[in-house]
C-alpha positions in Angstrom: -7.3 12.6 -82.9 -7.4 11.8 -79.2 -4.3 11.8 -77.1 -4.3 8.0 -76.7 -3.8 7.4 -80.4 -0.6 9.5 -80.6 2.4 7.2 -81.2 5.2 7.3 -78.7 8.6 5.5 -78.7 8.3 2.3 -76.7 10.7 0.8 -74.2 11.2 -2.1 -76.6 12.3 0.3 -79.3 14.7 2.0 -77.0 16.2 -1.3 -76.0 16.6 -2.3 -79.6 18.4 0.9 -80.4 20.6 0.7 -77.3 21.6 -2.9 -78.1 22.5 -1.9 -81.7 24.6 1.1 -80.6 26.3 -1.0 -77.9 27.4 -3.3 -80.7 25.7 -6.3 -79.2 24.5 -8.1 -82.4 22.8 -11.0 -80.5 20.8 -8.6 -78.3 20.0 -6.3 -81.3 18.7 -9.2 -83.3 16.6 -10.4 -80.4 15.1 -6.9 -79.9 14.4 -6.5 -83.7 12.6 -9.9 -83.7 10.5 -8.8 -80.7 9.6 -5.5 -82.3 8.7 -7.2 -85.6 6.8 -10.0 -83.9 4.8 -7.7 -81.7 4.2 -5.1 -84.4 5.7 -2.5 -82.2 7.2 -0.5 -85.1 5.3 2.8 -85.1 7.7 5.4 -84.1 10.8 3.2 -84.5 12.0 5.0 -87.7 11.6 8.3 -85.9 13.7 7.0 -83.0 16.5 5.8 -85.4 16.5 9.2 -87.2 16.5 11.0 -83.9 19.5 8.9 -82.8 21.2 9.9 -86.1 20.5 13.6 -85.5 21.7 13.5 -81.9 24.9 11.6 -83.0 25.6 14.1 -85.8 25.1 17.1 -83.5 27.3 15.7 -80.8 30.0 14.7 -83.1 30.2 17.9 -85.1 29.2 20.4 -82.4 28.5 24.0 -83.2 31.8 24.9 -85.0 31.4 22.7 -88.1 31.9 23.5 -91.7 30.9 21.8 -94.9 34.5 20.8 -95.3 34.4 19.0 -92.0 31.4 17.0 -93.2 33.0 16.2 -96.6 36.2 15.0 -94.8 34.2 12.9 -92.3 32.3 11.2 -95.1 35.5 10.6 -96.9 37.0 9.0 -93.8 33.9 6.8 -93.3 34.1 5.7 -97.0 37.8 4.9 -96.7 37.7 3.1 -93.4 34.1 2.5 -92.4 32.1 -0.7 -92.3 30.4 -0.1 -95.7 33.6 1.2 -97.4 32.9 3.1 -100.5 29.4 1.5 -100.8 27.7 4.6 -99.4 26.9 7.4 -101.7 28.9 10.4 -100.5 26.4 13.0 -101.7 23.6 11.3 -99.8 25.8 11.0 -96.7 26.9 14.6 -96.8 23.4 15.8 -97.4 22.0 13.7 -94.5 24.6 15.1 -92.1 24.2 18.7 -93.2 20.4 18.4 -92.8 20.8 17.0 -89.3 23.0 20.0 -88.6 20.3 22.3 -89.7 21.6 23.3 -93.1 19.2 23.8 -95.9 20.6 21.0 -98.1 18.8 19.4 -101.0 18.6 15.6 -100.8 17.6 13.8 -103.9 17.7 10.1 -103.0 15.3 7.2 -102.6 14.1 6.3 -99.2 16.0 3.1 -99.4 19.3 5.0 -100.1 18.7 7.4 -97.2 17.9 4.7 -94.7 20.9 2.6 -95.8 23.4 5.5 -95.5 21.8 6.8 -92.3 22.1 3.4 -90.7 25.8 3.1 -91.6 26.5 6.6 -90.4 24.7 6.1 -87.1 26.8 3.1 -86.3 30.0 4.8 -87.2 29.1 8.0 -85.4 28.1 6.1 -82.2 31.5 4.3 -82.3 33.3 7.6 -82.8 31.5 9.1 -79.8 33.0 6.3 -77.7 30.0 6.2 -75.4 30.3 4.3 -72.1 27.1 2.7 -70.5 26.1 6.0 -68.8 26.8 8.0 -72.0 24.8 5.5 -74.1 21.9 5.7 -71.7 21.9 9.5 -71.9 22.3 9.4 -75.7 19.3 7.0 -76.2 17.3 9.1 -73.8 17.9 12.2 -75.8 17.0 10.4 -79.0 13.8 9.1 -77.5 12.8 12.6 -76.3 13.4 14.1 -79.7 11.5 11.3 -81.5 8.6 11.6 -79.0 8.4 15.3 -79.7 8.3 14.7 -83.5 5.6 12.1 -83.0 3.5 14.4 -80.8 3.8 17.1 -83.4 2.7 14.7 -86.1 -0.2 13.6 -83.8 
């Protein structure tokens, strides 16, 4: 496969993630429509997952325990935007895997994406990123996703 055919995260995709994490629904919807309309979706799921991984690692740091993850998921379910609609075992497994734990995850792709999306929004809010912090955060997510895409080649 030649180098030109390797997917990379686009500027439009970064802008869509940034708008979503800045909690700007109108801008996020506009960027989603642009991505969908242009077909610029290759690599976007990797960017979203990379954002999730970066958020989890920033929030929990290096001194985390499984109990910390269980308590966090309980708090999200009690007070978060999706309430108790998210499956706690899927949420805990996704977070633990993002932290590098060897954690089994037996869930449909739909369930994983739904829970990951809710958690990414909550984690981003909990990190309280200002404009500069959000810029750095999205840049780290893009770098991580581009690395995965290059490996996949």
